Structures are given as structure tokens and as C-alpha cells.
MINUGU-968402 format. One record per residue (C-alpha): x, y, z. Coordinates in Angstrom, 3 decimals, padded with zeros to 6 digits. Layout:
// residues N
{{X; Y; Z}}
...
***
This chain:
// residues 230
{{-011.350; -023.746; -063.049}}
{{-015.205; -023.230; -062.961}}
{{-015.804; -020.167; -060.733}}
{{-019.608; -020.037; -062.503}}
{{-021.728; -020.403; -058.821}}
{{-018.947; -017.903; -057.336}}
{{-019.477; -015.334; -060.173}}
{{-023.072; -015.484; -059.716}}
{{-023.063; -015.021; -056.294}}
{{-020.728; -012.037; -056.547}}
{{-022.261; -010.267; -059.287}}
{{-025.951; -010.707; -057.254}}
{{-024.410; -008.249; -054.719}}
{{-021.631; -006.220; -056.311}}
{{-023.329; -003.427; -058.370}}
{{-020.493; -001.607; -060.028}}
{{-021.595; 001.645; -062.217}}
{{-021.908; 000.972; -065.964}}
{{-020.297; 004.112; -067.495}}
{{-022.623; 004.584; -070.742}}
{{-025.770; 005.038; -068.883}}
{{-024.858; 005.958; -065.183}}
{{-023.010; 009.027; -065.037}}
{{-024.398; 010.618; -068.625}}
{{-027.383; 010.125; -070.574}}
{{-027.511; 007.764; -073.391}}
{{-025.371; 007.602; -076.419}}
{{-027.991; 009.137; -078.705}}
{{-028.491; 012.195; -076.331}}
{{-024.783; 012.535; -075.894}}
{{-024.757; 013.124; -079.818}}
{{-027.267; 015.636; -079.546}}
{{-025.317; 017.391; -076.948}}
{{-022.589; 017.640; -078.557}}
{{-024.433; 018.861; -082.384}}
{{-025.747; 021.338; -080.271}}
{{-022.215; 022.459; -078.733}}
{{-023.332; 021.984; -075.374}}
{{-020.625; 021.046; -073.168}}
{{-020.438; 017.423; -071.880}}
{{-021.185; 016.409; -067.666}}
{{-017.920; 017.128; -065.754}}
{{-015.682; 014.117; -065.302}}
{{-017.547; 012.027; -062.083}}
{{-015.861; 009.600; -059.676}}
{{-017.850; 006.885; -058.142}}
{{-016.621; 005.344; -054.967}}
{{-017.894; 001.836; -053.500}}
{{-016.380; 000.427; -050.790}}
{{-017.771; -003.763; -049.797}}
{{-016.855; -005.943; -046.643}}
{{-016.928; -009.668; -047.017}}
{{-016.646; -012.147; -043.731}}
{{-015.455; -015.502; -044.419}}
{{-015.165; -018.775; -042.289}}
{{-011.780; -020.477; -043.450}}
{{-010.948; -023.836; -042.659}}
{{-007.853; -025.775; -042.453}}
{{-008.527; -028.191; -045.142}}
{{-008.999; -025.562; -047.703}}
{{-004.688; -025.601; -047.595}}
{{-005.189; -029.154; -049.180}}
{{-005.649; -030.703; -052.479}}
{{-008.665; -029.408; -054.980}}
{{-010.759; -031.737; -054.108}}
{{-010.341; -031.131; -050.249}}
{{-010.991; -027.413; -050.959}}
{{-014.439; -028.302; -052.874}}
{{-015.825; -030.822; -050.123}}
{{-018.037; -029.633; -047.386}}
{{-017.218; -030.619; -043.738}}
{{-013.595; -031.840; -042.763}}
{{-010.516; -029.703; -041.424}}
{{-009.608; -029.414; -037.676}}
{{-009.556; -025.121; -037.323}}
{{-011.502; -022.560; -037.948}}
{{-010.585; -018.775; -038.678}}
{{-011.893; -015.176; -040.443}}
{{-010.960; -013.763; -043.245}}
{{-012.203; -010.504; -043.866}}
{{-012.178; -009.409; -047.455}}
{{-012.787; -005.752; -048.705}}
{{-013.128; -004.414; -051.767}}
{{-012.832; -000.702; -052.354}}
{{-013.381; 000.767; -056.309}}
{{-012.818; 003.976; -057.692}}
{{-014.694; 004.567; -060.706}}
{{-013.944; 007.804; -063.192}}
{{-015.692; 008.678; -065.776}}
{{-014.934; 011.251; -068.128}}
{{-015.113; 012.898; -071.489}}
{{-016.789; 011.382; -074.309}}
{{-014.964; 009.002; -076.931}}
{{-015.638; 009.761; -080.888}}
{{-018.594; 007.084; -080.629}}
{{-020.283; 009.213; -077.894}}
{{-019.967; 007.067; -075.236}}
{{-018.514; 007.814; -072.087}}
{{-014.725; 007.070; -071.353}}
{{-014.108; 005.257; -067.825}}
{{-011.529; 003.938; -065.776}}
{{-011.729; 001.512; -062.820}}
{{-009.283; 000.951; -060.159}}
{{-009.584; -001.920; -057.671}}
{{-008.206; -002.384; -054.465}}
{{-008.435; -005.588; -052.183}}
{{-006.927; -006.121; -048.877}}
{{-007.640; -009.604; -047.045}}
{{-007.055; -009.295; -042.699}}
{{-006.723; -012.492; -041.336}}
{{-008.033; -013.138; -037.900}}
{{-006.414; -016.570; -036.154}}
{{-007.051; -017.335; -032.321}}
{{-004.505; -020.167; -033.380}}
{{-001.792; -017.936; -034.687}}
{{-000.275; -019.481; -038.049}}
{{-002.538; -022.573; -038.005}}
{{-004.637; -021.281; -041.017}}
{{-001.935; -018.760; -042.509}}
{{-001.533; -021.145; -046.055}}
{{-005.154; -021.981; -046.244}}
{{-006.182; -018.058; -046.330}}
{{-003.715; -017.459; -048.613}}
{{-005.296; -020.205; -050.884}}
{{-008.920; -018.645; -050.839}}
{{-007.501; -015.047; -051.030}}
{{-005.954; -016.147; -054.445}}
{{-009.482; -017.826; -055.734}}
{{-011.384; -014.569; -054.511}}
{{-008.624; -012.483; -056.600}}
{{-009.427; -014.509; -059.654}}
{{-013.145; -014.567; -059.550}}
{{-012.988; -010.478; -058.629}}
{{-010.786; -010.026; -061.419}}
{{-013.269; -012.330; -064.122}}
{{-016.523; -011.023; -062.408}}
{{-016.128; -006.946; -063.737}}
{{-016.712; -006.526; -067.417}}
{{-014.172; -005.652; -069.603}}
{{-016.007; -003.622; -072.163}}
{{-017.473; -001.284; -069.570}}
{{-013.981; 000.474; -069.154}}
{{-011.745; 001.823; -071.008}}
{{-008.405; 001.085; -068.229}}
{{-009.198; -001.453; -065.314}}
{{-006.297; -001.514; -062.657}}
{{-005.945; -003.954; -059.832}}
{{-003.985; -003.656; -056.990}}
{{-001.637; -006.060; -055.959}}
{{-002.716; -008.018; -052.866}}
{{-001.394; -010.094; -049.690}}
{{-003.169; -011.786; -046.676}}
{{-002.279; -009.632; -043.922}}
{{-001.759; -011.470; -040.684}}
{{-003.468; -009.522; -037.572}}
{{-002.720; -009.733; -033.835}}
{{-005.461; -011.745; -032.916}}
{{-007.116; -013.107; -028.837}}
{{-005.609; -016.885; -028.630}}
{{-007.604; -019.608; -027.306}}
{{-006.342; -021.849; -024.629}}
{{-007.628; -025.258; -025.767}}
{{-008.242; -027.259; -028.613}}
{{-012.017; -026.900; -029.570}}
{{-012.999; -023.136; -029.310}}
{{-012.085; -021.970; -032.747}}
{{-015.217; -021.919; -034.436}}
{{-016.901; -019.478; -031.802}}
{{-013.925; -017.395; -031.732}}
{{-014.436; -017.330; -035.570}}
{{-018.233; -016.185; -034.565}}
{{-016.951; -013.845; -032.250}}
{{-014.336; -011.951; -034.324}}
{{-017.275; -011.561; -037.131}}
{{-019.704; -009.846; -034.897}}
{{-017.040; -007.625; -033.410}}
{{-015.435; -006.188; -036.518}}
{{-018.836; -006.057; -038.805}}
{{-020.272; -003.606; -035.859}}
{{-020.733; 000.068; -037.600}}
{{-017.469; 002.103; -037.473}}
{{-015.725; 004.649; -039.895}}
{{-012.609; 003.089; -040.274}}
{{-012.706; 003.668; -044.300}}
{{-010.875; 006.545; -043.481}}
{{-008.043; 005.059; -041.228}}
{{-004.953; 005.080; -042.198}}
{{-003.702; 001.701; -040.408}}
{{-006.890; -000.589; -040.926}}
{{-004.966; -003.277; -039.410}}
{{-003.672; -001.551; -036.045}}
{{-007.253; -000.133; -036.026}}
{{-008.873; -003.427; -036.498}}
{{-006.848; -005.303; -033.507}}
{{-007.474; -002.705; -031.419}}
{{-011.351; -003.067; -031.835}}
{{-011.011; -006.676; -031.784}}
{{-008.891; -006.861; -028.315}}
{{-011.464; -004.198; -026.560}}
{{-014.405; -006.037; -027.479}}
{{-012.971; -009.095; -026.284}}
{{-011.889; -007.665; -023.128}}
{{-015.234; -006.334; -022.754}}
{{-016.843; -009.716; -023.202}}
{{-014.852; -011.257; -020.540}}
{{-011.598; -012.410; -022.385}}
{{-010.563; -015.963; -021.920}}
{{-012.441; -016.740; -018.936}}
{{-015.772; -016.074; -020.029}}
{{-015.994; -015.151; -023.757}}
{{-016.446; -018.734; -025.276}}
{{-018.966; -019.134; -022.604}}
{{-020.598; -016.210; -022.882}}
{{-021.139; -016.503; -026.574}}
{{-022.018; -020.000; -026.324}}
{{-024.933; -018.961; -024.024}}
{{-026.178; -016.323; -026.194}}
{{-026.430; -018.456; -029.426}}
{{-027.867; -021.317; -027.537}}
{{-030.604; -018.398; -026.540}}
{{-030.984; -017.466; -030.009}}
{{-031.753; -021.102; -030.802}}
{{-034.542; -021.507; -028.293}}
{{-036.310; -018.283; -029.104}}
{{-036.136; -018.991; -032.703}}
{{-037.846; -022.548; -032.037}}
{{-040.346; -021.109; -030.030}}
{{-041.465; -018.530; -032.714}}
{{-041.797; -021.556; -035.188}}
{{-044.118; -023.791; -032.779}}
***
């Protein structure tokens, strides 16, 4: 499949360390260090974490043509795509360049206000995203690249009580989960995010007022922006 657009968007914001230049000197300077019997820099480790929020439509589980067509579908949910990378840059090889290994761990947490409706759509999107990620990392920069197994984790999520609030719930979930936190070191990220989401939902009126309050805020923001542009 053609992933040109996806790759350009991903690479524009994804800055993985480049071993030959990021941790050591250039190849010429490294060879000079070797000739002078100066020990090379020690192994260094780079960590990077990226979180991406994706709205999921039930139409994404249909055919390829339906997946690519904007609009359509009857239900929205939220997929949180988290990428954790660990790059280890070690000794120099015979050519004077740095040896490096990269490990990539990917998790997908799915938050659906109508439990189970968008499960297959979330799986379809996660599969495509994983393919894009694998081909977006340059294999020339690393001696070893390992990818952890991935799966979509269905999370316990506040449920809507009608057939039209899914979009509002999706926006609210993204707002709650995008707040700054220290969950990078949490052992069970699923339970942590479920608790954060439930607390946020309760603090914002639960079923009686949650959707109404969020709609009022969105309308207020639109009016404010419109007034600024007059």
C-alpha cells in the first residue's frame, strides 16, 4: 500500500537519534581518536516517548476504499498510540562508525463510549500504523532494530447513554488523557489511564452534564475565535 503521506507526516515530527553523528564525533575524528589510542566514548542510551491521539470511525473496519474516503461512519472512539524507543550507541566498528541498536515498543489503548462497537476498526488502524512505523525508521542507521509485539488494549471507559454523543465523548477523553502526567513509569498504564479518565468524567458532571458542558465550552471557543477574526 502507498504510505507516502503517512510517512512524511510521521517523519516530520519523529526525531530518532542518528548514531554516526549524535553520540560521537564524525567518522574522521573517530578514526583519529583510535590512532591516538584514546578510548572512544562509553555506550550511551537515548530514550524517546511519543503519544498520538487518533479519532477512530467505525467505517475504518470496512473495505480499503471506505477506509480512505473522508466522512461516513456512525460512531467515533479514541485510540491512544504510544511509541517508546530505546537507542543504545556503543563501540566503534572497523570503519570507525558507531554501532547502535534500537528497540521499539508500541502500545495502543482504545477508549470506546459504546463498548465493543469500534474494536475491529481500532485493530485495522493499529495494523496500518504499525506498518508505517516499521518502514519509517531507517535500517541503515542501526545494526539491530527490534520491534515488540503490539496489540490494541480495550480500556474501561465511561459509556454514553444515547446514540449521538460519541464525538463529544471522544473529544473529552482526549482532553482528559492529554493532561501532563508522570505515567511513563507506571507499571500498569491501562489501569492508571482508566482511573484518570473516570475521575475526570466524574469531576465534569458525569452522564447528566458531561456532554452538555463540553458542547457549551466548544461553542464558547468558537464564538471567541470568530470575534477575534472580525
